[in-house]
MDTraj code that builds the backbone (N, CA, C; nanometers):
import mdtraj as md
import numpy as np

residues = "ILE ASP PRO ASP ILE LEU ILE SER LYS ILE LYS ASP ILE LYS ALA THR LYS THR TYR LEU ASP ILE SER PHE TYR PRO ASN LEU THR ASP GLY GLU ILE ARG ARG TYR TYR THR ASP PHE TYR PHE LEU PRO ASP SER TYR ARG LYS ARG CYS LEU SER PRO TRP MET VAL ALA TYR ILE PHE PRO ASP GLY SER VAL GLY PRO CYS LEU SER LEU ASN TYR SER ILE GLY ASN VAL LYS GLU ASN LYS PHE THR ASP ILE TRP ASN GLY GLU ALA ALA LEU ARG PHE ARG ARG MET LEU LYS GLU LYS LYS TYR PHE PRO VAL CYS PRO ARG CYS THR GLU PHE TYR ARG PHE".split()
xyz = np.array([
    [1.6790, -1.4321, -0.4014],
    [1.7744, -1.3475, -0.3576],
    [1.8371, -1.3886, -0.2258],
    [1.9648, -1.4247, -0.2043],
    [2.0259, -1.4556, -0.0832],
    [2.0408, -1.3453, -0.0038],
    [1.9843, -1.3198, 0.1027],
    [1.9938, -1.2053, 0.1947],
    [2.1164, -1.1843, 0.2455],
    [2.2048, -1.2876, 0.2765],
    [2.3353, -1.2792, 0.3264],
    [2.4336, -1.2091, 0.2365],
    [2.4187, -1.2604, 0.1071],
    [2.4996, -1.2042, -0.0012],
    [2.4612, -1.0574, -0.0326],
    [2.3429, -1.0230, -0.0270],
    [2.2942, -0.8886, -0.0383],
    [2.3346, -0.8005, 0.0671],
    [2.3382, -0.8444, 0.1961],
    [2.3869, -0.7633, 0.2969],
    [2.5368, -0.7397, 0.2835],
    [2.6052, -0.8444, 0.2383],
    [2.7471, -0.8268, 0.2219],
    [2.7832, -0.7155, 0.1045],
    [2.7082, -0.7280, 0.0011],
    [2.7395, -0.6399, -0.1107],
    [2.6851, -0.4933, -0.0662],
    [2.5821, -0.4726, 0.0178],
    [2.5422, -0.3449, 0.0535],
    [2.6588, -0.2724, 0.1471],
    [2.7051, -0.3552, 0.2297],
    [2.8223, -0.3282, 0.3174],
    [2.9435, -0.2815, 0.2456],
    [2.9753, -0.3525, 0.1442],
    [3.0936, -0.3265, 0.0405],
    [3.0641, -0.1886, -0.0255],
    [2.9532, -0.1645, -0.0721],
    [2.9174, -0.0481, -0.1532],
    [2.9265, 0.0762, -0.0387],
    [2.8808, 0.0645, 0.0737],
    [2.8698, 0.1764, 0.1679],
    [3.0062, 0.1948, 0.2137],
    [3.1068, 0.0954, 0.2209],
    [3.2361, 0.1270, 0.2661],
    [3.3360, 0.1845, 0.1554],
    [3.2698, 0.1822, 0.0287],
    [3.3576, 0.2319, -0.0764],
    [3.3432, 0.3908, -0.0924],
    [3.4629, 0.4484, -0.0986],
    [3.4578, 0.5986, -0.1074],
    [3.4321, 0.6504, -0.2449],
    [3.3422, 0.7267, -0.2780],
    [3.3022, 0.7552, -0.4065],
    [3.2520, 0.9208, -0.3991],
    [3.2525, 0.9756, -0.5114],
    [3.1994, 1.1223, -0.5219],
    [3.0557, 1.1213, -0.5313],
    [2.9952, 0.9984, -0.5586],
    [2.8523, 0.9988, -0.5918],
    [2.7854, 0.9786, -0.4645],
    [2.6613, 1.0293, -0.4542],
    [2.5792, 1.0164, -0.3360],
    [2.4889, 0.8880, -0.3560],
    [2.5052, 0.7861, -0.2971],
    [2.4411, 0.6634, -0.2974],
    [2.3582, 0.6389, -0.1968],
    [2.2222, 0.6347, -0.2217],
    [2.1266, 0.6032, -0.1147],
    [2.0587, 0.4696, -0.1286],
    [2.0167, 0.4115, -0.0254],
    [1.9462, 0.2831, -0.0243],
    [1.8194, 0.2981, 0.0282],
    [1.7139, 0.2395, -0.0416],
    [1.5888, 0.2515, 0.0045],
    [1.5208, 0.1210, -0.0510],
    [1.4550, 0.0518, 0.0356],
    [1.4393, 0.0733, 0.1737],
    [1.5855, 0.0546, 0.2376],
    [1.6027, 0.1467, 0.3339],
    [1.7391, 0.1349, 0.4156],
    [1.7029, 0.0371, 0.5408],
    [1.7232, -0.0734, 0.5218],
    [1.6858, -0.1695, 0.6225],
    [1.8186, -0.2175, 0.6967],
    [1.7850, -0.2703, 0.8326],
    [1.8919, -0.3357, 0.8993],
    [1.9074, -0.4685, 0.8521],
    [2.0277, -0.5316, 0.8892],
    [2.0423, -0.6618, 0.8434],
    [1.9377, -0.7584, 0.8797],
    [1.8844, -0.7585, 0.9961],
    [1.7677, -0.8512, 1.0315],
    [1.6476, -0.8115, 0.9413],
    [1.6215, -0.6948, 0.8997],
    [1.4955, -0.6588, 0.8293],
    [1.5155, -0.7070, 0.6883],
    [1.6497, -0.6929, 0.6372],
    [1.6685, -0.7432, 0.4935],
    [1.6480, -0.8970, 0.4902],
    [1.6893, -0.9666, 0.5999],
    [1.6567, -1.1180, 0.5956],
    [1.5167, -1.1392, 0.5932],
    [1.4388, -1.0651, 0.6646],
    [1.2901, -1.0876, 0.6797],
    [1.2227, -1.0409, 0.5516],
    [1.2688, -0.9352, 0.5003],
    [1.2196, -0.8735, 0.3666],
    [1.2124, -0.9791, 0.2648],
    [1.3296, -1.0530, 0.2503],
    [1.3442, -1.1437, 0.1500],
    [1.3039, -1.3012, 0.1856],
    [1.2474, -1.3167, 0.2902],
    [1.1969, -1.4459, 0.3377],
    [1.0583, -1.4539, 0.3867],
    [0.9997, -1.3423, 0.4037],
    [0.8621, -1.3231, 0.4472],
    [0.7974, -1.2247, 0.3611],
    [0.7046, -1.2762, 0.2670],
    [0.6481, -1.1694, 0.1792],
    [0.5638, -1.0746, 0.2418],
    [0.5128, -1.0986, 0.3633],
    [0.4201, -1.0108, 0.4207],
    [0.4928, -0.9166, 0.5328],
    [0.6263, -0.9319, 0.5318],
    [0.6911, -0.8476, 0.6245],
    [0.7034, -0.7161, 0.5883],
    [0.6620, -0.6164, 0.6809],
    [0.6717, -0.4794, 0.6613],
    [0.7527, -0.4177, 0.7874],
    [0.8577, -0.3518, 0.7478],
    [0.9496, -0.2903, 0.8609],
    [0.8774, -0.1964, 0.9451],
    [0.9095, -0.2056, 1.0687],
    [0.8245, -0.1139, 1.1678],
    [0.8898, 0.0225, 1.1493],
    [1.0057, 0.0392, 1.0944],
    [1.0623, 0.1852, 1.0875],
    [1.0074, 0.2639, 0.9639],
    [0.9141, 0.2135, 0.8928],
    [0.8508, 0.2873, 0.7928],
    [0.7027, 0.3264, 0.7976],
    [0.6561, 0.4151, 0.7614],
    [0.5219, 0.4775, 0.7917],
    [0.4068, 0.3923, 0.7525],
    [0.4133, 0.2991, 0.6733],
    [0.3116, 0.2092, 0.6183],
    [0.1963, 0.2846, 0.5410],
    [0.2447, 0.3773, 0.4636],
    [0.1506, 0.4578, 0.3749],
    [0.2462, 0.4887, 0.2485],
    [0.1951, 0.4697, 0.1266],
    [0.2507, 0.5040, 0.0041],
    [0.2229, 0.6483, -0.0331],
    [0.3271, 0.7234, -0.0508],
    [0.3224, 0.8727, -0.0991],
    [0.3457, 0.8871, -0.2428],
    [0.4014, 0.7917, -0.3028],
    [0.4409, 0.7965, -0.4264],
    [0.3565, 0.8744, -0.5375],
    [0.2287, 0.8350, -0.5433],
    [0.1345, 0.8929, -0.6394],
    [0.1133, 1.0389, -0.6192],
    [0.1528, 1.0984, -0.4941],
    [0.1502, 1.2510, -0.4855],
    [0.2751, 1.3193, -0.5100],
    [0.3817, 1.2431, -0.5311],
    [0.5145, 1.2950, -0.5479],
    [0.5677, 1.2789, -0.7027],
    [0.5336, 1.1629, -0.7657],
    [0.5912, 1.1315, -0.8975],
    [0.4909, 1.0772, -0.9867],
    [0.5264, 1.0579, -1.1101],
    [0.4316, 0.9891, -1.2141],
    [0.5430, 0.9330, -1.3048],
    [0.4991, 0.8337, -1.3668],
    [0.5948, 0.7496, -1.4634],
    [0.5219, 0.7480, -1.6028],
    [0.6064, 0.8032, -1.6816],
    [0.5718, 0.8150, -1.8310],
    [0.6377, 0.7110, -1.9073],
    [0.5541, 0.6278, -1.9655],
    [0.6161, 0.4964, -2.0328],
    [0.6251, 0.5355, -2.1835],
    [0.7012, 0.4574, -2.2563],
    [0.7307, 0.4874, -2.3913],
    [0.6101, 0.5024, -2.4861],
    [0.4834, 0.4417, -2.4527],
    [0.3694, 0.4583, -2.5319],
    [0.3018, 0.5826, -2.4938],
    [0.3388, 0.6610, -2.3966],
    [0.2901, 0.7817, -2.3443],
    [0.1986, 0.7717, -2.2314],
    [0.1727, 0.6597, -2.2075],
    [0.0783, 0.6378, -2.0906],
    [0.1472, 0.6702, -1.9508],
    [0.0635, 0.7274, -1.8574],
    [0.1289, 0.7749, -1.7472],
    [0.0598, 0.7030, -1.6132],
    [0.1425, 0.6422, -1.5490],
    [0.1042, 0.5619, -1.4364],
    [0.1461, 0.6220, -1.3003],
    [0.0617, 0.6070, -1.1929],
    [0.0912, 0.6644, -1.0688],
    [0.2030, 0.5786, -0.9971],
    [0.2190, 0.4539, -1.0325],
    [0.3214, 0.3766, -0.9658],
    [0.3643, 0.2760, -1.0533],
    [0.4891, 0.2113, -1.0334],
    [0.5548, 0.1239, -1.1044],
    [0.4954, -0.0216, -1.0732],
    [0.4362, -0.0546, -0.9743],
    [0.3915, -0.1852, -0.9395],
    [0.2556, -0.2351, -0.9813],
    [0.1879, -0.1351, -1.0262],
    [0.0568, -0.1702, -1.0786],
    [0.0344, -0.1197, -1.2322],
    [-0.0273, -0.2152, -1.2931],
    [-0.0423, -0.1845, -1.4414],
    [-0.1833, -0.0998, -1.4511],
    [-0.1724, 0.0164, -1.4179],
    [-0.2785, 0.1222, -1.4073],
    [-0.2398, 0.2615, -1.4776],
    [-0.3098, 0.2915, -1.5692],
    [-0.2795, 0.4321, -1.6349],
    [-0.3947, 0.5266, -1.5998],
    [-0.3330, 0.6517, -1.5716],
    [-0.4114, 0.7625, -1.5419],
    [-0.4299, 0.8629, -1.6565],
    [-0.3680, 0.8248, -1.7739],
    [-0.3773, 0.9116, -1.8877],
    [-0.2609, 0.8862, -1.9872],
    [-0.2629, 0.9601, -2.0826],
    [-0.1510, 0.9459, -2.1933],
    [-0.1251, 1.0842, -2.2318],
    [0.0214, 1.1050, -2.2319],
    [0.0756, 1.2372, -2.2708],
    [0.0715, 1.2731, -2.4190],
    [0.0325, 1.1690, -2.5028],
    [0.0210, 1.1945, -2.6419],
    [-0.1139, 1.2349, -2.6708],
    [-0.1986, 1.2291, -2.5661],
    [-0.3565, 1.2671, -2.5859],
    [-0.3906, 1.3904, -2.5166],
    [-0.3200, 1.4093, -2.3964],
    [-0.3438, 1.5298, -2.3038],
    [-0.2216, 1.5825, -2.2423],
    [-0.2340, 1.7115, -2.1897],
    [-0.1283, 1.7666, -2.1192],
    [-0.1045, 1.6920, -2.0017],
    [0.0247, 1.6928, -1.9603],
    [0.0542, 1.6202, -1.8313],
    [-0.0177, 1.6758, -1.7146],
    [-0.0023, 1.8109, -1.7012],
    [-0.0886, 1.8889, -1.5846],
    [-0.2306, 1.8339, -1.5809],
    [-0.3037, 1.8251, -1.6950],
    [-0.4460, 1.7688, -1.7002],
    [-0.4464, 1.6392, -1.6545],
    [-0.3544, 1.5509, -1.6808],
    [-0.3485, 1.4015, -1.6310],
    [-0.3233, 1.4062, -1.4862],
    [-0.2169, 1.4722, -1.4307],
    [-0.1856, 1.4760, -1.2951],
    [-0.3073, 1.5258, -1.2045],
    [-0.3706, 1.6120, -1.2584],
    [-0.4966, 1.6632, -1.1839],
    [-0.6266, 1.6172, -1.2098],
    [-0.6260, 1.5143, -1.3026],
    [-0.7399, 1.4631, -1.3639],
    [-0.8217, 1.3510, -1.2735],
    [-0.9423, 1.3295, -1.3168],
    [-1.0274, 1.2380, -1.2279],
    [-0.9588, 1.1080, -1.2087],
    [-0.8959, 1.0400, -1.3088],
    [-0.8297, 0.9101, -1.2776],
    [-0.7130, 0.9157, -1.1748],
    [-0.6276, 1.0283, -1.1747],
    [-0.5377, 1.0396, -1.0807],
    [-0.5908, 1.0724, -0.9508],
    [-0.6879, 1.1620, -0.9478],
    [-0.7508, 1.1864, -0.8045],
    [-0.8332, 1.0698, -0.7479],
    [-0.8935, 0.9832, -0.8376],
    [-0.9607, 0.8605, -0.7923],
    [-0.8489, 0.7679, -0.7272],
    [-0.7424, 0.7355, -0.7955],
    [-0.6460, 0.6504, -0.7499],
    [-0.5828, 0.7082, -0.6154],
    [-0.5547, 0.8240, -0.6104],
    [-0.5031, 0.8983, -0.4767],
    [-0.6144, 0.8766, -0.3567],
    [-0.7382, 0.8917, -0.3872],
    [-0.8530, 0.8936, -0.2859],
    [-0.8522, 0.7244, -0.2429],
    [-0.8391, 0.6459, -0.3370],
    [-0.8313, 0.4997, -0.2941],
    [-0.7196, 0.4578, -0.2062],
    [-0.6077, 0.5143, -0.2585],
    [-0.4790, 0.4871, -0.1774],
    [-0.4818, 0.5623, -0.0454],
    [-0.5283, 0.6734, -0.0309],
    [-0.5517, 0.7523, 0.0804],
    [-0.6326, 0.6664, 0.1984],
    [-0.7424, 0.6008, 0.1333],
    [-0.8278, 0.5209, 0.2131],
    [-0.7616, 0.3878, 0.2663],
    [-0.6987, 0.3225, 0.1769],
    [-0.6478, 0.1990, 0.2132],
    [-0.5115, 0.2189, 0.2706],
    [-0.4355, 0.3192, 0.2511],
    [-0.2992, 0.3393, 0.2933],
    [-0.1994, 0.2771, 0.2075],
    [-0.2219, 0.1705, 0.1564],
    [-0.1285, 0.1002, 0.0546],
    [-0.2021, -0.0309, 0.0086],
    [-0.1537, -0.0723, -0.0881],
    [-0.2125, -0.1957, -0.1705],
    [-0.1163, -0.3114, -0.1336],
    [-0.1599, -0.4387, -0.1480],
    [-0.0853, -0.5389, -0.1097],
    [0.0584, -0.5431, -0.1677],
    [0.0749, -0.5047, -0.2957],
    [0.2078, -0.4939, -0.3525],
    [0.2990, -0.3871, -0.3127],
    [0.2405, -0.2969, -0.2477],
    [0.3258, -0.1604, -0.2077],
    [0.4515, -0.2070, -0.1223],
    [0.4446, -0.2898, -0.0231],
    [0.5657, -0.3054, 0.0751],
    [0.6779, -0.3719, -0.0254],
    [0.6560, -0.4246, -0.1421],
    [0.7606, -0.4801, -0.2153],
    [0.8102, -0.3817, -0.3131],
    [0.7611, -0.2670, -0.3237],
    [0.8037, -0.1687, -0.4125],
    [0.9027, -0.0595, -0.3489],
    [1.0163, -0.0246, -0.4184],
    [1.1027, 0.0615, -0.3503],
    [1.0448, 0.2049, -0.3276],
    [0.9524, 0.2224, -0.4139],
    [0.8934, 0.3687, -0.3954],
    [0.8186, 0.3911, -0.2700],
    [0.7725, 0.2745, -0.2081],
    [0.6872, 0.2674, -0.0852],
    [0.7876, 0.3231, 0.0310],
    [0.9075, 0.3090, 0.0088],
    [1.0123, 0.3484, 0.1270],
    [1.0906, 0.4835, 0.0890],
    [1.0615, 0.5407, -0.0284],
    [1.1406, 0.6514, -0.0733],
    [1.1065, 0.7764, -0.0215],
    [0.9776, 0.8026, 0.0154],
    [0.9284, 0.9415, 0.0710],
    [0.8894, 0.9308, 0.2104],
])
top = md.Topology()
chain = top.add_chain()
for i, resn in enumerate(residues, 1):
    res = top.add_residue(resn, chain, resSeq=i)
    for name in ("N", "CA", "C"):
        top.add_atom(name, md.element.get_by_symbol(name[0]), res)
traj = md.Trajectory(xyz[None], top)
């Protein structure tokens, strides 16, 4: 991705008047966008450096598997086999959240938009 082209496109979108509410996350400055796309380890100072996504959302995939995040191939259950509430409050979900709470985030997290969402 060319950061300068992306910056230009974001500015164009923000300048467009629309009835839709368009949000950008991560909502980075121009300098942060350049660093985000040129330095894999860059983490913007303006963000909390903790992933909250597994406490807020779950992803249900076509096969019924439920994942706590989009960036890891990790299933906490399957809605074809168990009730969603049992999966959400189940041991696999709790274990994942405990591990994430301890580590704050995994190496892949800063490259996931969900990291910046909440």
